PASEBA-1860 file (N, C-alpha, C; in nm, 3 decimals):
! residues 324
1> MEMELKLI> 13.074/16.645/4.046/13.136/16.567/4.153/13.048/16.449/4.193 ~ 12.916/16.473/4.195/12.824/16.366/4.232/12.834/16.250/4.133 ~ 12.841/16.282/4.000/12.851/16.179/3.897/12.983/16.105/3.907 ~ 13.092/16.177/3.932/13.222/16.115/3.944/13.225/16.018/4.062 ~ 13.160/16.052/4.171/13.155/15.963/4.286/13.078/15.835/4.254 ~ 12.971/15.847/4.176/12.896/15.727/4.135/12.982/15.635/4.049 ~ 13.061/15.693/3.961/13.149/15.613/3.876/13.253/15.539/3.960 ~ 13.310/15.609/4.057/13.412/15.549/4.143/13.350/15.437/4.227
9> EAFALIMR> 13.230/15.460/4.281/13.162/15.357/4.361/13.134/15.233/4.277 ~ 13.090/15.253/4.152/13.060/15.139/4.065/13.186/15.058/4.037 ~ 13.296/15.126/4.008/13.423/15.058/3.982/13.467/14.979/4.106 ~ 13.458/15.040/4.222/13.500/14.971/4.345/13.413/14.849/4.372 ~ 13.283/14.859/4.345/13.192/14.745/4.365/13.230/14.628/4.274 ~ 13.261/14.658/4.149/13.299/14.553/4.054/13.430/14.488/4.096 ~ 13.526/14.568/4.141/13.655/14.515/4.184/13.640/14.425/4.306 ~ 13.557/14.463/4.400/13.537/14.381/4.520/13.469/14.249/4.486
17> AGSLTKAE> 13.371/14.254/4.395/13.295/14.133/4.361/13.373/14.041/4.268 ~ 13.456/14.097/4.182/13.535/14.017/4.089/13.469/13.993/3.956 ~ 13.340/14.027/3.945/13.269/14.013/3.817/13.145/14.100/3.820 ~ 13.093/14.127/3.700/12.970/14.206/3.691/12.852/14.130/3.747 ~ 12.851/13.998/3.725/12.739/13.916/3.772/12.732/13.918/3.925 ~ 12.845/13.896/3.990/12.847/13.896/4.136/12.817/14.036/4.191 ~ 12.865/14.138/4.124/12.837/14.275/4.169/12.687/14.304/4.161 ~ 12.623/14.251/4.054/12.478/14.268/4.040/12.405/14.200/4.155
25> TQTGMSKA> 12.448/14.078/4.188/12.383/14.001/4.296/12.402/14.069/4.430 ~ 12.521/14.120/4.456/12.552/14.179/4.587/12.489/14.316/4.608 ~ 12.474/14.392/4.501/12.427/14.531/4.516/12.285/14.554/4.468 ~ 12.234/14.464/4.384/12.101/14.487/4.327/12.103/14.581/4.210 ~ 12.219/14.630/4.170/12.233/14.718/4.054/12.255/14.630/3.931 ~ 12.184/14.655/3.822/12.192/14.570/3.704/12.330/14.574/3.641 ~ 12.364/14.460/3.573/12.494/14.454/3.505/12.505/14.562/3.397 ~ 12.394/14.591/3.332/12.395/14.694/3.227/12.433/14.830/3.284
33> TLSRLLRR> 12.377/14.862/3.401/12.408/14.991/3.464/12.553/14.996/3.509 ~ 12.598/14.886/3.570/12.738/14.881/3.615/12.833/14.893/3.498 ~ 12.803/14.821/3.389/12.889/14.825/3.271/12.891/14.965/3.211 ~ 12.776/15.031/3.207/12.770/15.167/3.152/12.852/15.264/3.235 ~ 12.841/15.254/3.367/12.918/15.342/3.455/13.068/15.317/3.442 ~ 13.105/15.188/3.427/13.246/15.155/3.411/13.301/15.215/3.281 ~ 13.225/15.202/3.171/13.270/15.261/3.044/13.285/15.412/3.055 ~ 13.192/15.475/3.125/13.196/15.620/3.142/13.322/15.661/3.218
41> LEEELGVQ> 13.355/15.584/3.321/13.474/15.615/3.400/13.599/15.600/3.315 ~ 13.606/15.493/3.237/13.724/15.473/3.152/13.737/15.583/3.049 ~ 13.622/15.630/2.998/13.625/15.741/2.902/13.675/15.869/2.968 ~ 13.631/15.892/3.092/13.675/16.010/3.165/13.825/16.008/3.188 ~ 13.879/15.889/3.221/14.022/15.877/3.252/14.107/15.861/3.127 ~ 14.045/15.808/3.020/14.121/15.784/2.897/14.207/15.661/2.903 ~ 14.176/15.567/2.993/14.252/15.441/3.005/14.153/15.327/3.028 ~ 14.198/15.202/2.996/14.118/15.084/3.028/14.153/15.038/3.168
49> LLSRSPRK> 14.051/15.020/3.249/14.072/14.980/3.388/14.055/14.829/3.408 ~ 13.963/14.766/3.333/13.935/14.624/3.351/13.933/14.554/3.215 ~ 13.988/14.432/3.215/13.972/14.343/3.100/13.853/14.253/3.131 ~ 13.750/14.254/3.046/13.626/14.183/3.074/13.626/14.046/3.006 ~ 13.568/13.949/3.075/13.538/13.818/3.017/13.401/13.777/3.070 ~ 13.336/13.674/3.011/13.202/13.637/3.058/13.197/13.602/3.206 ~ 13.303/13.550/3.260/13.298/13.500/3.397/13.363/13.595/3.497 ~ 13.455/13.677/3.453/13.525/13.763/3.550/13.581/13.885/3.480
57> VVPTDAGR> 13.627/13.977/3.564/13.697/14.096/3.515/13.837/14.095/3.576 ~ 13.933/14.136/3.499/14.072/14.139/3.546/14.122/14.282/3.536 ~ 14.170/14.338/3.647/14.217/14.477/3.640/14.347/14.490/3.563 ~ 14.358/14.596/3.488/14.484/14.631/3.423/14.575/14.694/3.528 ~ 14.699/14.724/3.489/14.790/14.792/3.582/14.729/14.925/3.626 ~ 14.671/14.996/3.530/14.607/15.124/3.563/14.487/15.101/3.656 ~ 14.415/14.992/3.634/14.299/14.961/3.717/14.338/14.933/3.860 ~ 14.448/14.857/3.878/14.493/14.828/4.014/14.538/14.955/4.086
65> AFHAHCEA> 14.610/15.039/4.016/14.656/15.165/4.077/14.538/15.255/4.112 ~ 14.443/15.261/4.018/14.328/15.348/4.042/14.241/15.295/4.156 ~ 14.231/15.160/4.167/14.148/15.100/4.272/14.198/15.137/4.411 ~ 14.329/15.142/4.429/14.383/15.179/4.561/14.339/15.320/4.599 ~ 14.343/15.412/4.502/14.298/15.548/4.529/14.148/15.552/4.557 ~ 14.073/15.471/4.483/13.926/15.471/4.501/13.888/15.430/4.642 ~ 13.948/15.323/4.692/13.911/15.274/4.825/13.946/15.378/4.932 ~ 14.061/15.443/4.916/14.099/15.546/5.013/14.004/15.665/5.007
73> LLADVSGR> 13.964/15.701/4.884/13.872/15.813/4.868/13.736/15.783/4.928 ~ 13.683/15.663/4.901/13.551/15.627/4.952/13.552/15.615/5.105 ~ 13.664/15.565/5.160/13.675/15.557/5.306/13.677/15.696/5.368 ~ 13.748/15.790/5.301/13.754/15.927/5.351/13.617/15.994/5.344 ~ 13.546/15.973/5.232/13.412/16.031/5.219/13.318/15.975/5.325 ~ 13.325/15.843/5.348/13.239/15.781/5.448/13.269/15.834/5.588 ~ 13.399/15.849/5.619/13.436/15.900/5.751/13.393/16.044/5.771 ~ 13.412/16.123/5.667/13.371/16.264/5.677/13.219/16.276/5.687
81> WETARHEV> 13.148/16.190/5.616/13.001/16.191/5.624/12.955/16.161/5.767 ~ 13.015/16.062/5.830/12.977/16.028/5.967/13.010/16.141/6.062 ~ 13.127/16.202/6.042/13.166/16.316/6.127/13.069/16.431/6.111 ~ 13.034/16.463/5.986/12.942/16.573/5.959/12.803/16.543/6.016 ~ 12.758/16.419/5.997/12.626/16.381/6.049/12.620/16.394/6.201 ~ 12.726/16.345/6.267/12.730/16.351/6.413/12.733/16.496/6.461 ~ 12.811/16.582/6.391/12.823/16.721/6.433/12.692/16.797/6.418 ~ 12.625/16.781/6.304/12.500/16.856/6.284/12.390/16.805/6.376
89> QEMATGSK> 12.393/16.676/6.409/12.295/16.624/6.504/12.319/16.680/6.643 ~ 12.447/16.695/6.681/12.478/16.757/6.810/12.435/16.903/6.812 ~ 12.454/16.972/6.698/12.412/17.112/6.691/12.260/17.124/6.701 ~ 12.190/17.029/6.640/12.044/17.031/6.644/11.991/17.011/6.785 ~ 12.065/16.934/6.866/12.021/16.911/7.004/12.076/17.017/7.099 ~ 12.159/17.110/7.045/12.212/17.217/7.129/12.333/17.178/7.210 ~ 12.397/17.064/7.179/12.511/17.019/7.259/12.645/17.054/7.195 ~ 12.642/17.117/7.077/12.767/17.154/7.012/12.742/17.274/6.922
97> GRLRILAD> 12.851/17.347/6.890/12.838/17.463/6.802/12.902/17.586/6.864 ~ 12.868/17.703/6.809/12.921/17.830/6.856/12.807/17.920/6.897 ~ 12.823/17.987/7.011/12.724/18.084/7.058/12.795/18.217/7.075 ~ 12.753/18.318/6.999/12.817/18.449/7.004/12.724/18.546/7.075 ~ 12.776/18.610/7.180/12.696/18.695/7.268/12.753/18.836/7.266 ~ 12.664/18.933/7.262/12.699/19.075/7.273/12.630/19.129/7.398 ~ 12.697/19.216/7.473/12.636/19.267/7.596/12.683/19.409/7.623 ~ 12.597/19.489/7.687/12.636/19.622/7.732/12.754/19.609/7.827
105> NHFTTTFV> 12.840/19.712/7.832/12.971/19.694/7.896/12.965/19.665/8.045 ~ 12.862/19.713/8.117/12.858/19.683/8.260/12.804/19.543/8.286 ~ 12.751/19.476/8.183/12.711/19.336/8.194/12.822/19.241/8.153 ~ 12.907/19.285/8.059/12.998/19.192/7.991/13.090/19.121/8.089 ~ 13.163/19.195/8.171/13.261/19.133/8.261/13.202/19.098/8.397 ~ 13.073/19.114/8.413/13.010/19.082/8.541/12.903/18.975/8.523 ~ 12.781/19.018/8.503/12.668/18.927/8.497/12.678/18.828/8.380 ~ 12.693/18.879/8.259/12.693/18.791/8.142/12.817/18.702/8.141
113> CNITRIFL> 12.928/18.753/8.188/13.049/18.672/8.197/13.026/18.552/8.288 ~ 12.961/18.574/8.400/12.934/18.466/8.494/12.834/18.367/8.435 ~ 12.729/18.416/8.368/12.630/18.328/8.307/12.695/18.245/8.197 ~ 12.786/18.305/8.120/12.855/18.232/8.015/12.940/18.121/8.074 ~ 13.006/18.149/8.186/13.087/18.045/8.252/13.000/17.927/8.294 ~ 12.885/17.955/8.356/12.794/17.848/8.398/12.743/17.771/8.276 ~ 12.711/17.844/8.169/12.660/17.781/8.047/12.765/17.686/7.989 ~ 12.891/17.727/7.988/12.999/17.642/7.935/13.020/17.518/8.021
121> EQHPNIRC> 13.000/17.531/8.151/13.010/17.414/8.238/12.900/17.314/8.206 ~ 12.782/17.363/8.170/12.670/17.276/8.137/12.677/17.224/7.994 ~ 12.743/17.299/7.904/12.752/17.262/7.763/12.899/17.272/7.719 ~ 12.983/17.178/7.760/13.128/17.190/7.735/13.168/17.184/7.588 ~ 13.082/17.135/7.500/13.117/17.126/7.359/13.074/17.247/7.278 ~ 13.014/17.345/7.344/12.976/17.468/7.276/13.084/17.574/7.298 ~ 13.122/17.641/7.192/13.223/17.746/7.200/13.153/17.881/7.207 ~ 13.179/17.957/7.312/13.113/18.086/7.332/13.210/18.201/7.302
129> ELDAAGRE> 13.155/18.307/7.242/13.230/18.430/7.221/13.148/18.544/7.282 ~ 13.210/18.620/7.371/13.141/18.729/7.441/13.209/18.861/7.407 ~ 13.132/18.953/7.351/13.186/19.083/7.311/13.110/19.196/7.381 ~ 13.183/19.304/7.411/13.122/19.422/7.470/13.068/19.512/7.359 ~ 12.952/19.570/7.381/12.890/19.660/7.283/12.951/19.799/7.296 ~ 12.928/19.879/7.192/12.968/20.019/7.197/13.112/20.048/7.163 ~ 13.184/19.949/7.109/13.323/19.969/7.071/13.334/19.966/6.919 ~ 13.445/20.017/6.868/13.464/20.019/6.723/13.469/19.878/6.666
137> DSPRMEDV> 13.522/19.783/6.745/13.534/19.646/6.695/13.420/19.557/6.741 ~ 13.315/19.615/6.798/13.200/19.535/6.842/13.127/19.478/6.721 ~ 13.084/19.351/6.729/13.010/19.293/6.616/12.873/19.356/6.600 ~ 12.819/19.342/6.481/12.685/19.393/6.454/12.580/19.297/6.508 ~ 12.458/19.346/6.524/12.350/19.265/6.577/12.327/19.140/6.491 ~ 12.338/19.154/6.360/12.312/19.041/6.272/12.423/18.936/6.276 ~ 12.537/18.970/6.339/12.648/18.876/6.345/12.653/18.797/6.476 ~ 12.562/18.826/6.569/12.564/18.757/6.698/12.435/18.678/6.716
145> DCYVCAEA> 12.439/18.585/6.812/12.318/18.507/6.843/12.223/18.586/6.932 ~ 12.278/18.665/7.025/12.191/18.744/7.112/12.267/18.864/7.167 ~ 12.191/18.961/7.215/12.246/19.086/7.267/12.177/19.116/7.400 ~ 12.253/19.118/7.510/12.200/19.150/7.642/12.214/19.300/7.662 ~ 12.102/19.369/7.680/12.107/19.515/7.674/11.998/19.579/7.759 ~ 12.018/19.708/7.786/11.917/19.786/7.859/11.822/19.856/7.763 ~ 11.864/19.873/7.638/11.780/19.933/7.535/11.770/19.836/7.418 ~ 11.650/19.784/7.393/11.635/19.687/7.285/11.652/19.757/7.150
153> PDLPDVVA> 11.732/19.702/7.061/11.751/19.765/6.929/11.625/19.758/6.845 ~ 11.595/19.866/6.776/11.477/19.872/6.690/11.517/19.833/6.549 ~ 11.523/19.702/6.524/11.566/19.649/6.396/11.463/19.548/6.346 ~ 11.447/19.535/6.215/11.352/19.437/6.162/11.392/19.294/6.196 ~ 11.293/19.210/6.225/11.314/19.068/6.256/11.395/19.044/6.383 ~ 11.405/19.147/6.470/11.475/19.131/6.597/11.371/19.127/6.709 ~ 11.377/19.021/6.789/11.287/19.004/6.903/11.360/19.045/7.030 ~ 11.295/19.121/7.117/11.354/19.163/7.245/11.273/19.100/7.357
161> KLVGRLTY> 11.335/19.009/7.429/11.268/18.938/7.538/11.309/19.001/7.671 ~ 11.211/19.041/7.750/11.239/19.097/7.882/11.283/18.985/7.976 ~ 11.402/18.998/8.033/11.453/18.893/8.123/11.457/18.938/8.269 ~ 11.440/19.067/8.295/11.440/19.114/8.434/11.450/19.265/8.441 ~ 11.460/19.315/8.563/11.471/19.459/8.585/11.584/19.486/8.684 ~ 11.659/19.593/8.657/11.772/19.630/8.742/11.734/19.743/8.835 ~ 11.778/19.732/8.960/11.764/19.844/9.054/11.893/19.925/9.055 ~ 11.878/20.056/9.070/11.991/20.149/9.076/11.991/20.220/9.210
169> GLYASPAY> 12.107/20.275/9.246/12.117/20.353/9.367/12.232/20.452/9.358 ~ 12.234/20.547/9.450/12.344/20.644/9.458/12.454/20.588/9.548 ~ 12.580/20.605/9.505/12.693/20.553/9.581/12.807/20.654/9.581 ~ 12.886/20.646/9.688/13.005/20.731/9.701/13.106/20.657/9.787 ~ 13.230/20.703/9.780/13.334/20.642/9.864/13.329/20.706/10.003 ~ 13.370/20.633/10.105/13.376/20.691/10.240/13.463/20.817/10.244 ~ 13.572/20.816/10.165/13.662/20.932/10.165/13.591/21.056/10.110 ~ 13.512/21.038/10.004/13.439/21.153/9.948/13.338/21.207/10.049
177> LKANGTPS> 13.265/21.118/10.113/13.163/21.163/10.208/13.227/21.229/10.331 ~ 13.343/21.180/10.372/13.413/21.240/10.485/13.457/21.382/10.450 ~ 13.499/21.402/10.326/13.549/21.534/10.285/13.437/21.631/10.250 ~ 13.322/21.577/10.201/13.217/21.664/10.148/13.084/21.655/10.223 ~ 13.077/21.566/10.319/12.952/21.550/10.394/12.857/21.452/10.325 ~ 12.768/21.394/10.404/12.672/21.297/10.351/12.537/21.364/10.336 ~ 12.481/21.369/10.215/12.350/21.433/10.197/12.239/21.354/10.268 ~ 12.145/21.428/10.326/12.034/21.363/10.396/11.904/21.369/10.317
185> SPKELTAH> 11.906/21.442/10.204/11.788/21.451/10.117/11.835/21.479/9.974 ~ 11.753/21.448/9.874/11.793/21.475/9.735/11.826/21.621/9.709 ~ 11.763/21.714/9.782/11.791/21.856/9.760/11.935/21.890/9.793 ~ 11.995/21.818/9.888/12.133/21.845/9.926/12.234/21.796/9.822 ~ 12.188/21.719/9.723/12.278/21.672/9.618/12.329/21.786/9.531 ~ 12.258/21.898/9.534/12.301/22.014/9.455/12.434/22.071/9.503 ~ 12.477/22.032/9.621/12.605/22.078/9.673/12.718/21.979/9.643 ~ 12.686/21.873/9.569/12.784/21.767/9.546/12.817/21.751/9.399
193> TSITLRKP> 12.927/21.679/9.373/12.969/21.644/9.238/12.911/21.508/9.202 ~ 12.859/21.498/9.082/12.808/21.369/9.035/12.901/21.313/8.928 ~ 12.903/21.181/8.919/12.978/21.112/8.813/12.873/21.051/8.722 ~ 12.875/21.089/8.596/12.766/21.051/8.506/12.818/20.987/8.377 ~ 12.727/20.915/8.313/12.754/20.864/8.178/12.728/20.974/8.077 ~ 12.816/20.983/7.978/12.796/21.082/7.874/12.670/21.052/7.793 ~ 12.641/20.923/7.776/12.516/20.881/7.713/12.432/20.817/7.822 ~ 12.352/20.894/7.893/12.283/20.841/8.012/12.176/20.739/7.977
201> EFASTPVL> 12.159/20.642/8.068/12.052/20.545/8.052/11.919/20.602/8.099 ~ 11.927/20.702/8.184/11.806/20.767/8.230/11.788/20.898/8.155 ~ 11.680/20.967/8.185/11.658/21.098/8.126/11.770/21.192/8.171 ~ 11.783/21.306/8.103/11.891/21.398/8.135/11.891/21.438/8.282 ~ 11.774/21.439/8.342/11.763/21.464/8.486/11.688/21.348/8.549 ~ 11.760/21.247/8.605/11.693/21.134/8.667/11.606/21.178/8.784 ~ 11.501/21.104/8.806/11.409/21.133/8.917/11.423/21.023/9.020 ~ 11.442/21.065/9.145/11.454/20.971/9.257/11.320/20.962/9.328
209> HSEQTSQP> 11.281/20.842/9.367/11.152/20.820/9.431/11.171/20.762/9.571 ~ 11.093/20.813/9.665/11.083/20.752/9.797/10.942/20.699/9.812 ~ 10.908/20.651/9.931/10.772/20.600/9.951/10.668/20.711/9.944 ~ 10.707/20.835/9.980/10.610/20.944/9.986/10.613/21.037/9.865 ~ 10.731/21.062/9.808/10.740/21.168/9.707/10.853/21.139/9.610 ~ 10.873/21.230/9.515/10.979/21.217/9.415/11.056/21.348/9.405 ~ 11.185/21.337/9.372/11.271/21.455/9.359/11.367/21.433/9.243 ~ 11.395/21.538/9.165/11.496/21.524/9.059/11.636/21.514/9.118
217> YVSRFSVS> 11.723/21.442/9.048/11.861/21.428/9.091/11.943/21.536/9.020 ~ 11.974/21.643/9.093/12.049/21.757/9.039/12.173/21.777/9.124 ~ 12.290/21.784/9.058/12.415/21.802/9.131/12.477/21.937/9.097 ~ 12.583/21.973/9.169/12.651/22.101/9.147/12.719/22.101/9.010 ~ 12.800/22.002/8.982/12.856/21.981/8.849/12.896/21.834/8.840 ~ 12.931/21.790/8.722/12.953/21.646/8.705/13.085/21.617/8.636 ~ 13.134/21.498/8.664/13.246/21.438/8.592/13.186/21.329/8.503 ~ 13.207/21.336/8.373/13.140/21.243/8.283/13.238/21.149/8.215
225> TNDYWVMK> 13.185/21.034/8.171/13.261/20.933/8.098/13.163/20.857/8.010 ~ 13.215/20.776/7.919/13.127/20.695/7.836/13.134/20.548/7.874 ~ 13.191/20.518/7.991/13.211/20.379/8.030/13.171/20.357/8.175 ~ 13.095/20.253/8.202/13.049/20.224/8.338/13.164/20.192/8.432 ~ 13.265/20.120/8.381/13.376/20.083/8.469/13.457/20.206/8.510 ~ 13.476/20.299/8.417/13.544/20.424/8.452/13.460/20.501/8.553 ~ 13.331/20.501/8.531/13.239/20.570/8.621/13.251/20.515/8.764 ~ 13.252/20.382/8.775/13.263/20.321/8.909/13.400/20.346/8.969
233> TFCVDGLG> 13.505/20.341/8.887/13.640/20.365/8.938/13.654/20.509/8.990 ~ 13.599/20.605/8.915/13.599/20.744/8.962/13.528/20.756/9.097 ~ 13.419/20.682/9.109/13.342/20.687/9.235/13.424/20.630/9.350 ~ 13.488/20.517/9.327/13.573/20.455/9.430/13.689/20.547/9.466 ~ 13.741/20.618/9.366/13.854/20.709/9.389/13.813/20.840/9.457 ~ 13.682/20.858/9.482/13.638/20.974/9.559/13.613/21.099/9.479 ~ 13.582/21.086/9.349/13.559/21.204/9.267/13.417/21.258/9.278 ~ 13.324/21.178/9.332/13.187/21.226/9.345/13.090/21.115/9.375
241> IALLPDFF> 12.961/21.144/9.356/12.851/21.049/9.380/12.803/20.998/9.245 ~ 12.777/20.868/9.236/12.737/20.809/9.108/12.608/20.730/9.124 ~ 12.525/20.736/9.020/12.403/20.656/9.013/12.437/20.530/8.934 ~ 12.444/20.416/9.004/12.494/20.293/8.943/12.402/20.175/8.972 ~ 12.405/20.070/8.887/12.327/19.949/8.916/12.372/19.887/9.047 ~ 12.277/19.847/9.131/12.311/19.792/9.262/12.399/19.668/9.250 ~ 12.369/19.580/9.154/12.448/19.457/9.141/12.592/19.490/9.101 ~ 12.609/19.597/9.024/12.739/19.633/8.969/12.836/19.679/9.077
249> VSPEVNFG> 12.784/19.736/9.185/12.870/19.787/9.293/12.866/19.700/9.417 ~ 12.798/19.587/9.411/12.787/19.503/9.531/12.923/19.458/9.585 ~ 13.024/19.423/9.502/13.154/19.387/9.560/13.220/19.502/9.635 ~ 13.208/19.624/9.581/13.268/19.741/9.646/13.196/19.775/9.776 ~ 13.064/19.757/9.779/12.988/19.782/9.902/13.028/19.680/10.008 ~ 13.041/19.554/9.969/13.082/19.450/10.065/13.225/19.474/10.113 ~ 13.309/19.525/10.025/13.448/19.551/10.062/13.462/19.677/10.146 ~ 13.368/19.770/10.129/13.372/19.894/10.205/13.428/20.012/10.129
257> SLVPVLPT> 13.461/19.993/10.000/13.515/20.106/9.922/13.405/20.196/9.867 ~ 13.280/20.151/9.870/13.165/20.234/9.836/13.056/20.213/9.939 ~ 12.978/20.318/9.962/12.864/20.308/10.053/12.741/20.369/9.986 ~ 12.622/20.318/10.017/12.501/20.377/9.960/12.479/20.519/10.011 ~ 12.427/20.602/9.924/12.389/20.739/9.958/12.238/20.752/9.937 ~ 12.166/20.803/10.035/12.020/20.813/10.027/11.958/20.680/9.982 ~ 11.982/20.572/10.058/11.940/20.439/10.013/11.789/20.422/9.999 ~ 11.709/20.509/10.059/11.564/20.497/10.044/11.511/20.573/9.923
265> WKPERRRI> 11.601/20.637/9.850/11.563/20.710/9.729/11.620/20.636/9.608 ~ 11.529/20.593/9.520/11.570/20.511/9.407/11.504/20.561/9.278 ~ 11.572/20.552/9.165/11.507/20.580/9.037/11.422/20.460/8.995 ~ 11.349/20.474/8.887/11.272/20.362/8.833/11.367/20.249/8.795 ~ 11.322/20.126/8.814/11.403/20.012/8.774/11.416/20.009/8.622 ~ 11.532/19.965/8.576/11.558/19.958/8.433/11.531/19.817/8.381 ~ 11.462/19.809/8.269/11.434/19.679/8.209/11.559/19.625/8.138 ~ 11.579/19.494/8.147/11.691/19.428/8.083/11.636/19.329/7.980
273> FVAYQRQR> 11.689/19.340/7.858/11.640/19.257/7.749/11.751/19.165/7.697 ~ 11.709/19.056/7.637/11.798/18.980/7.550/11.734/18.985/7.412 ~ 11.806/19.041/7.317/11.755/19.059/7.181/11.822/18.959/7.088 ~ 11.746/18.909/6.992/11.799/18.811/6.898/11.718/18.816/6.769 ~ 11.778/18.776/6.661/11.707/18.767/6.535/11.610/18.650/6.541 ~ 11.490/18.672/6.490/11.382/18.575/6.505/11.423/18.434/6.459 ~ 11.493/18.425/6.347/11.526/18.295/6.291/11.629/18.220/6.374 ~ 11.706/18.292/6.456/11.809/18.225/6.537/11.751/18.151/6.657
281> YAAKKLQA> 11.630/18.185/6.697/11.576/18.126/6.820/11.547/17.977/6.805 ~ 11.546/17.926/6.682/11.525/17.782/6.663/11.640/17.700/6.721 ~ 11.756/17.761/6.736/11.873/17.690/6.788/11.855/17.660/6.937 ~ 11.868/17.535/6.975/11.847/17.496/7.115/11.953/17.556/7.207 ~ 12.075/17.579/7.155/12.180/17.639/7.238/12.139/17.780/7.282 ~ 12.076/17.857/7.191/12.031/17.992/7.226/11.915/17.986/7.324 ~ 11.823/17.895/7.305/11.711/17.879/7.398/11.763/17.846/7.539 ~ 11.863/17.759/7.545/11.918/17.721/7.675/11.989/17.838/7.742
289> FIALLSES> 12.061/17.919/7.664/12.131/18.034/7.721/12.032/18.138/7.773 ~ 11.928/18.166/7.697/11.828/18.265/7.740/11.756/18.218/7.864 ~ 11.726/18.088/7.872/11.660/18.033/7.991/11.749/18.050/8.114 ~ 11.878/18.022/8.099/11.972/18.039/8.211/11.983/18.185/8.250 ~ 11.986/18.274/8.152/11.995/18.418/8.177/11.874/18.465/8.259 ~ 11.756/18.421/8.219/11.633/18.462/8.288/11.630/18.409/8.431 ~ 11.672/18.283/8.448/11.672/18.222/8.582/11.769/18.294/8.675 ~ 11.880/18.342/8.620/11.986/18.401/8.703/11.960/18.546/8.740
297> MGDIKASN> 11.863/18.611/8.675/11.835/18.751/8.706/11.791/18.770/8.851 ~ 11.729/18.667/8.907/11.681/18.678/9.044/11.793/18.691/9.146 ~ 11.912/18.643/9.113/12.025/18.651/9.205/12.144/18.716/9.133 ~ 12.116/18.828/9.068/12.218/18.891/8.983/12.338/18.941/9.063 ~ 12.319/18.979/9.188/12.432/19.028/9.267/12.538/18.920/9.287 ~ 12.495/18.795/9.295/12.591/18.686/9.316/12.679/18.663/9.195 ~ 12.642/18.719/9.081/12.718/18.696/8.958/12.835/18.792/8.943 ~ 12.845/18.892/9.031/12.949/18.993/9.015/13.052/18.982/9.127
305> SCLARARP> 13.174/18.947/9.088/13.282/18.938/9.187/13.401/19.026/9.148 ~ 13.381/19.111/9.047/13.490/19.199/9.000/13.496/19.324/9.086 ~ 13.601/19.340/9.162/13.611/19.448/9.260/13.699/19.561/9.207 ~ 13.644/19.683/9.210/13.723/19.802/9.176/13.776/19.862/9.305 ~ 13.908/19.879/9.315/13.968/19.934/9.436/14.021/20.074/9.408 ~ 14.028/20.151/9.513/14.077/20.289/9.499/14.224/20.287/9.458 ~ 14.259/20.386/9.375/14.399/20.399/9.335/14.482/20.447/9.454 ~ 14.603/20.394/9.474/14.685/20.438/9.587/14.729/20.584/9.570
313> TANDYVST> 14.737/20.654/9.680/14.785/20.792/9.680/14.918/20.796/9.754 ~ 14.979/20.914/9.755/15.109/20.928/9.822/15.098/20.895/9.971 ~ 14.982/20.924/10.030/14.965/20.899/10.173/14.956/20.750/10.205 ~ 14.930/20.667/10.099/14.918/20.523/10.122/15.054/20.455/10.133 ~ 15.159/20.528/10.097/15.292/20.469/10.102/15.365/20.518/10.227 ~ 15.415/20.427/10.306/15.488/20.461/10.428/15.632/20.412/10.411 ~ 15.723/20.504/10.422/15.863/20.462/10.404/15.913/20.391/10.529 ~ 15.988/20.288/10.508/16.045/20.211/10.620/16.195/20.233/10.623
321> PAPR> 16.248/20.276/10.739/16.394/20.301/10.745/16.471/20.175/10.710 ~ 16.580/20.194/10.638/16.664/20.081/10.601/16.733/20.027/10.725 ~ 16.748/19.897/10.736/16.816/19.842/10.854/16.962/19.886/10.860 ~ 17.009/19.911/10.981/17.149/19.953/10.997/17.239/19.832/11.008
END
């Protein structure tokens, strides 16, 4: 293809100049080289394109027809080259391209979703894709630019950058506490139902810490799920007490559908990482996203506006008599 393009360029140069001598003067390419390329092109096509004389060249009918295609082809190549050059330069500066993000499910529709929105406002020419981890259709680590997670994957050539730490707390709905009482110490949790993750982020028995001492978090029995959103919804619906990230339940606490339980007792803060393949960090778009992610960890509660509300029960519906 490269050789064919050289032949076409040589033919177009000769046609524009009107002679080999003028083409040599205008381009700096020798007449011998131009003549050789022209003969090669005619051999490739199997037709004569130009009638040569010492002073000028005259195109044949085939030459005129072929010249029209040549100019269109060269214009298209030139336009595509400029488009490609502009695009890769924008990608090199981080102002264009695709950024694919993977995140743990309680981050995806809350914190990372909000950070992605801000990032798109700052970089409108970058296309972002945000996927939740832990699903059958979730992309693999090697297929994404970065992974926001609580557990850094142990994979070769993957760097895990600490971006912040999450605080957790115990929460319950007012209805649950009204029906079951409010515990005043961790020991009283043994009389309550807990809502837990089937794959816990903490040890099988989380430890709660106060300023003076520590106590294990042990409940009477638990309702389990493999999803943080289901866990929070169960909590709002009054099924029990849940140990959840503080930022994740901030809308429900502000709304009043959840309240803190034993607020002075907290587990260890959880580290939050952004993991990425080492070679991908050269991309400025990824550097900019990680910088924004790190900056936003300080005000993570402000990034969550997704409110889980209690499911209506029969008592929530009041029949109104039909007008007579």
